[in-house]
C-alpha positions in Angstrom: -33.1 81.3 3.5 -31.7 82.3 6.9 -35.2 82.1 8.5 -35.9 78.6 6.9 -32.4 77.4 8.0 -33.1 78.6 11.7 -36.5 76.9 11.5 -35.2 73.6 10.2 -32.4 73.1 12.7 -34.8 74.0 15.5 -37.4 71.5 14.2 -34.9 68.8 13.9 -33.0 69.7 17.0 -29.6 69.7 15.3 -27.8 71.8 17.7 -28.5 71.9 21.3 -28.0 75.1 23.4 -24.2 75.5 24.1 -23.1 73.1 21.7 -20.0 73.8 19.7 -19.8 72.7 16.1 -16.7 72.0 13.9 -17.6 73.1 10.3 -16.0 71.1 7.3 -14.9 74.0 5.0 -13.4 73.6 1.6 -13.8 77.2 0.6 -16.3 76.5 -2.0 -19.9 78.2 -2.2 -21.6 75.6 -0.2 -19.4 75.5 2.8 -19.0 79.3 2.7 -22.8 79.5 2.8 -22.8 77.2 5.9 -20.4 79.4 7.6 -22.5 82.6 7.1 -25.6 80.7 8.2 -24.1 79.2 11.2 -22.5 82.5 12.3 -25.8 84.4 11.7 -27.7 81.9 13.9 -25.1 82.7 16.8 -23.9 79.0 17.0 -20.4 78.7 18.4 -18.2 77.1 15.7 -14.6 76.5 14.3 -13.4 75.6 10.9 -11.7 72.4 9.8 -9.9 72.2 6.3 -8.2 69.4 4.4 -5.4 70.2 1.9 -5.3 67.1 -0.3 -2.7 68.5 -2.6 -4.3 67.1 -5.7 -4.6 70.4 -7.6 -1.1 72.2 -7.8 -1.3 75.6 -6.6 -5.1 75.6 -6.2 -5.1 73.5 -3.2 -2.6 76.0 -1.3 -4.9 79.0 -2.6 -8.0 77.2 -1.0 -6.1 76.7 2.3 -5.1 80.4 2.4 -8.6 81.4 1.6 -10.1 79.3 4.4 -7.6 80.5 7.0 -8.7 84.3 6.0 -12.2 83.2 6.3 -11.8 81.8 9.7 -9.8 85.0 10.6 -12.8 87.2 9.4 -15.1 85.2 11.6 -12.6 85.3 14.5 -13.0 81.4 15.0 -10.2 78.7 15.3 -9.2 77.0 12.0 -7.6 73.4 11.9 -5.9 72.5 8.8 -4.4 69.1 7.7 -2.0 68.6 4.7 -2.4 65.1 3.1 -0.4 63.3 0.4 -3.7 61.8 -0.8 -2.1 60.1 -4.0 0.4 58.2 -1.8 -2.2 57.2 0.6 -4.6 55.9 -2.0 -1.9 53.8 -3.5 -0.9 52.4 -0.2 -4.4 51.5 0.9 -5.6 50.4 -2.6 -8.4 53.1 -2.8 -9.5 55.4 -5.5 -8.6 59.1 -5.0 -12.2 59.8 -4.0 -12.3 57.1 -1.3 -8.8 57.9 0.0 -9.8 61.6 0.4 -13.1 60.8 2.0 -11.4 58.6 4.6 -8.7 61.0 5.3 -11.2 63.8 5.6 -13.6 62.3 8.1 -10.9 60.7 10.2 -9.3 64.2 10.6 -12.5 65.9 11.4 -13.3 63.3 14.2 -9.7 63.8 15.6 -10.1 67.5 15.9 -13.7 67.3 17.3 -12.4 65.1 20.1 -9.3 66.7 20.8 -10.6 70.3 20.7 -13.8 69.7 22.8 -16.5 70.3 19.9 -19.7 68.3 19.9 -20.7 68.0 16.4 -19.2 68.1 12.7 -21.3 69.9 10.1 -20.9 69.5 6.6 -22.3 71.4 3.7 -24.1 68.6 1.9 -27.3 69.8 0.3 -30.3 68.4 -1.6 -28.5 68.2 -5.0 -25.6 66.1 -3.2 -28.2 63.8 -1.8 -29.9 63.2 -5.1 -26.5 62.7 -6.8 -25.6 60.1 -4.2 -28.9 58.3 -4.7 -27.9 57.8 -8.4 -24.2 56.9 -7.8 -25.3 54.2 -5.5 -28.1 53.1 -7.8 -25.8 52.8 -10.8 -23.1 50.9 -8.7 -25.6 48.5 -7.1 -26.9 48.8 -3.8 -29.7 47.8 -1.3 -32.2 49.9 0.4 -29.6 51.6 2.6 -27.8 53.2 -0.3 -30.9 54.7 -1.8 -31.7 57.2 1.2 -29.2 59.5 -0.1 -27.3 61.4 2.5 -28.6 61.1 6.0 -29.3 64.3 8.0 -27.5 62.7 11.0 -24.6 60.2 11.2 -23.1 59.8 14.6 -21.5 63.1 15.4 -22.0 64.4 11.8 -25.0 66.8 10.8 -25.9 68.2 7.6 -28.0 71.2 8.1 -28.2 72.3 4.4 -29.9 69.1 3.2 -33.4 70.9 2.6 -31.7 73.3 0.3 -30.8 73.0 -3.5 -27.8 74.4 -5.2 -29.8 77.2 -6.9 -30.8 78.5 -3.5 -27.3 78.4 -2.3 -26.2 80.4 -5.4 -28.9 82.9 -4.7 -27.8 83.4 -1.0 -24.3 83.9 -2.2 -25.3 86.5 -4.5 -27.6 88.2 -2.1 -24.8 88.5 0.6 -22.1 89.1 -1.8 -20.0 86.2 -0.3 -16.6 85.3 -1.6 -15.6 81.8 -2.4 -13.2 79.7 -4.2 -14.0 77.6 -7.4 -12.7 74.1 -7.8 -12.2 73.8 -11.5 -12.4 69.9 -11.3 -16.2 70.5 -10.3 -16.8 71.3 -13.9 -15.0 68.2 -15.3 -16.8 64.9 -16.1 -13.7 62.7 -14.9 -15.5 61.5 -11.8 -19.1 59.8 -11.8 -20.5 62.3 -9.5 -19.7 65.2 -11.9 -21.2 63.2 -14.8 -24.3 62.7 -13.0 -24.4 66.4 -11.9 -23.7 67.9 -15.3 -25.4 65.3 -17.7 -27.9 63.0 -15.9 -29.5 65.5 -13.6 -30.1 68.2 -16.2 -31.8 65.7 -18.5 -34.1 64.5 -15.6 -35.1 68.1 -15.1 -36.0 68.4 -18.7 -38.1 65.3 -18.5 -39.7 66.4 -15.2 -40.0 70.0 -14.2 -40.6 68.9 -10.6 -37.7 66.5 -10.5 -35.9 68.0 -7.5 -39.1 67.9 -5.3 -40.0 64.3 -6.4 -36.7 63.0 -5.7 -36.6 64.6 -2.2 -39.9 63.0 -1.4 -38.7 59.8 -2.8 -35.5 59.8 -0.6 -37.5 60.7 2.5 -40.0 57.7 1.8 -37.2 55.4 1.2 -35.5 56.4 4.3 -38.7 55.8 6.5 -39.1 52.4 4.6 -35.5 51.6 5.6 -36.3 52.2 9.2 -39.0 49.5 9.1 -36.8 47.2 7.2 -33.8 47.6 9.6 -36.2 47.1 12.4 -37.2 43.6 11.1 -33.6 42.9 10.3 -32.4 43.5 13.7 -35.1 41.3 15.2 -34.2 38.4 13.0 -30.4 38.9 13.6 -31.0 38.8 17.3 -33.1 35.7 16.9 -30.7 34.0 14.5 -27.3 34.8 16.1 -26.8 32.3 19.0 -23.7 32.7 21.2 -21.2 29.8 20.5 -18.0 30.1 22.2 -16.2 33.3 21.3 -18.6 33.6 18.4 -22.0 32.9 17.1 -24.0 29.9 15.6 -26.7 30.3 13.0 -29.1 27.3 12.7 -29.3 26.3 9.1 -32.7 24.7 9.2 -34.1 27.9 10.7 -32.2 29.9 8.3 -33.9 28.1 5.4 -37.2 29.0 6.6 -36.4 32.9 5.9 -37.5 34.2 2.6 -35.9 35.8 0.6 -33.0 33.8 2.0 -30.1 35.7 0.2 -31.4 38.9 1.6 -31.7 37.8 5.2 -28.4 35.9 5.1 -26.7 39.0 3.7 -28.1 41.2 6.4 -27.5 38.7 9.3 -23.7 38.6 8.1 -23.3 42.2 7.3 -22.0 43.3 10.8 -19.1 40.7 10.4 -17.8 42.2 7.0 -18.9 39.6 4.5 -19.4 40.9 0.9 -22.4 40.0 -1.1 -20.3 37.7 -3.2 -19.2 35.7 -0.3 -22.6 35.6 1.1 -23.7 34.1 -2.2 -21.1 31.4 -1.8 -22.2 30.8 1.7 -25.8 30.4 0.6 -24.8 27.9 -2.1 -22.9 25.8 0.6 -25.9 25.2 2.7 -26.5 21.8 1.0 -22.8 20.9 1.0 -20.7 18.7 3.3 -19.5 20.4 6.6 -16.0 22.0 6.8 -16.2 24.7 4.2 -14.8 28.0 5.4 -15.4 31.7 4.4 -13.7 34.7 5.3 -14.0 38.4 5.7 -11.4 40.8 7.0 -12.5 40.2 10.5 -14.4 37.0 10.8 -14.4 33.2 9.6 -17.6 31.2 9.0 -17.3 27.4 9.1 -20.2 25.3 7.6 -20.8 22.8 10.2 -23.4 19.9 9.9 -26.4 21.8 11.2 -25.0 25.5 11.8 -22.9 28.1 10.3 -20.3 29.0 12.9 -19.1 32.6 13.0 -15.7 33.4 14.8 -13.4 36.3 15.0 -10.5 36.0 12.6 -7.2 37.5 11.9 -4.3 36.4 9.8 -2.0 36.9 12.9 -4.1 34.9 15.3 -4.6 31.9 12.8 -0.9 31.3 12.8 0.0 27.9 14.5 1.7 28.9 17.7 4.1 26.6 19.9 4.5 27.0 23.6 7.5 25.7 25.5 6.3 24.1 28.8 8.5 24.3 31.9 8.2 21.7 34.6 10.0 23.7 37.3 8.1 27.0 37.2 4.7 28.3 36.7 3.6 28.2 32.9 1.5 31.5 32.9 2.1 32.1 29.3 0.3 29.0 28.2 -3.1 29.5 26.2 -4.9 27.0 28.6 -4.5 26.3 32.2 -2.4 23.2 32.6 -0.9 22.0 35.9 2.3 19.8 35.9 3.4 17.8 38.9 6.3 15.2 39.4 5.7 12.6 42.1 6.5 9.2 43.2 4.4 6.5 41.6 1.3 5.5 43.8 0.6 1.8 44.7 -2.3 0.1 43.1 -4.4 0.7 39.8 -4.5 4.2 38.3 -7.8 5.5 37.0 -7.7 8.8 35.3 -10.3 11.2 34.1 -10.4 12.9 30.6 -8.9 16.1 32.0 -5.6 14.5 33.3 -2.8 12.3 32.0 0.1 10.6 33.7 3.4 9.6 32.1 6.6 7.9 33.2 8.7 11.0 34.2 12.1 9.4 33.3 10.9 8.5 29.8 9.5 11.9 28.9 11.9 13.8 26.6 12.0 17.5 27.6 11.2 20.2 26.9 7.5 19.6 26.1 5.7 21.8 23.9 1.9 22.7 23.5 0.6 23.4 20.1 -2.7 23.2 17.9 -3.6 20.0 16.2 -2.3 19.9 12.5 -3.6 17.9 9.5 -1.6 14.5 9.4 -1.0 14.4 13.2 -0.6 10.8 14.3 -0.2 9.1 17.8 -0.5 5.8 19.5 -3.5 5.9 21.7 -3.0 4.4 25.3 -4.4 0.8 25.4 -4.3 0.4 21.5 -1.7 -1.2 19.3 -0.4 0.8 16.3 -0.7 4.5 15.5 -3.9 6.5 14.4 -4.5 9.7 12.9 -5.6 12.4 15.3 -8.3 13.4 12.9 -9.9 9.9 13.1 -10.3 10.4 16.8 -12.0 13.6 16.1 -14.4 11.9 13.7 -15.3 9.3 16.2 -16.0 12.0 18.7 -18.0 14.0 16.1 -16.3 17.3 16.8 -17.0 20.3 14.7 -14.0 22.1 12.5 -13.8 24.7 15.2 -13.5 22.2 18.0 -10.7 20.4 16.0 -8.9 23.5 15.6 -9.3 24.5 19.1 -7.8 21.2 20.3 -4.2 21.4 22.0 -1.5 18.7 21.6 1.1 18.2 24.2 4.3 16.8 22.7 7.9 15.9 23.7 11.2 17.4 22.5 11.1 15.1 19.3 7.6 16.2 18.4 6.0 12.9 19.5 2.4 13.4 20.7 1.9 12.5 24.3 -1.6 14.0 24.9 -4.5 15.1 22.8 -5.5 17.4 25.7 -8.7 16.5 27.3 -9.5 13.7 24.9 -6.8 10.9 24.7 -3.4 10.0 26.1 -0.7 8.4 24.0 1.0 5.2 24.9 4.4 7.0 24.5 6.0 7.2 28.1 3.0 5.5 29.6 3.2 4.5 33.4 4.1 1.0 34.0 4.8 -1.1 37.1 8.4 -0.3 36.9 7.8 3.4 36.8 9.3 5.2 39.6 8.4 8.9 39.1 5.1 10.1 37.6 4.6 13.4 35.5 0.9 14.3 36.2 -0.7 16.8 33.7 -4.0 18.2 34.7 -6.3 20.5 32.7 
């Protein structure tokens, strides 16, 4: 096994000369075997261990064992204690998910802070097969069917070619000590039920089950590479820059088949679940304005496009900014210049990006805020009030353009200017005006 291990890591170029490796060690037979193989291959390494405090007494026993193991090899040992159950409750995760998240975050922190190049875990062939069936039973796309990858960023898994039976034989041959996690024999978790019930049945049905599954997983991984190459090409083509986000042309999107799969893959980097993507797909024939949210992004169904923008609950709140006329307004979210001067003689002609008001009629302080549903103002040159949303409709603004529009108001909340679009008749300049407040965008 040592010879096969050495040959495998050389053929796959897992470890470059001089690289230091951080081994994830639980104290069980798999990680103990990996320690022995790595040490025998003369690869510089250290040990990292997580104490999840899930098995009273046993977790502390495991930690003590791992510390002794590191001492025997003469390598550093990094240990982290976790209140896994409390973390799982706080984050709304299962115990398995919480432990996995805590584990990999700790490993990466230690890798970076202590100058290690790679993290090596002791996942082997049986783990990859079990993961295949876990993902299959939970529901997955092609990505979930390639089992456990050999490489994933800074993480490598040098035991993947080896089965549990080979590891057990190696343990016996070298008389290696290890600790046994009694929960591995329980069928409380799905992985254990697959390990102790499903996989043995499959081996009865097909004596070559392990070899066949290893080949299946390898072929699926290769097929995924082709699949992802096509998806990346389509994603680059479909995602067109639009403001601080992207636009996806609906007509072009409809030409893709199968639409639901392409749409899911196009939107996957933005955190949209398959359920939400299904709703987005149904909305393509609906009126514009419908919105969909992930934890990080928002999609707006416009007339001809799906508009994708970064989103957070904090940034979506309506903010108001106080405007000072006697100093620089550096905190404003858009560049506005305010100037007070005498009224010029003759007719006044203004562009869209400026507005003039009778300074002595303006009730200060002024405020700047986003448009809100129900906003109403009296447009300059018209009689009576009008909804700002009607102005938006006339100008055929998208929902994102509407929400990005700023409103300048006086101290009473009366709208003075729909910035860049239309000024109000409130405090407008007349022949009797003496001082003018100029506002330029």
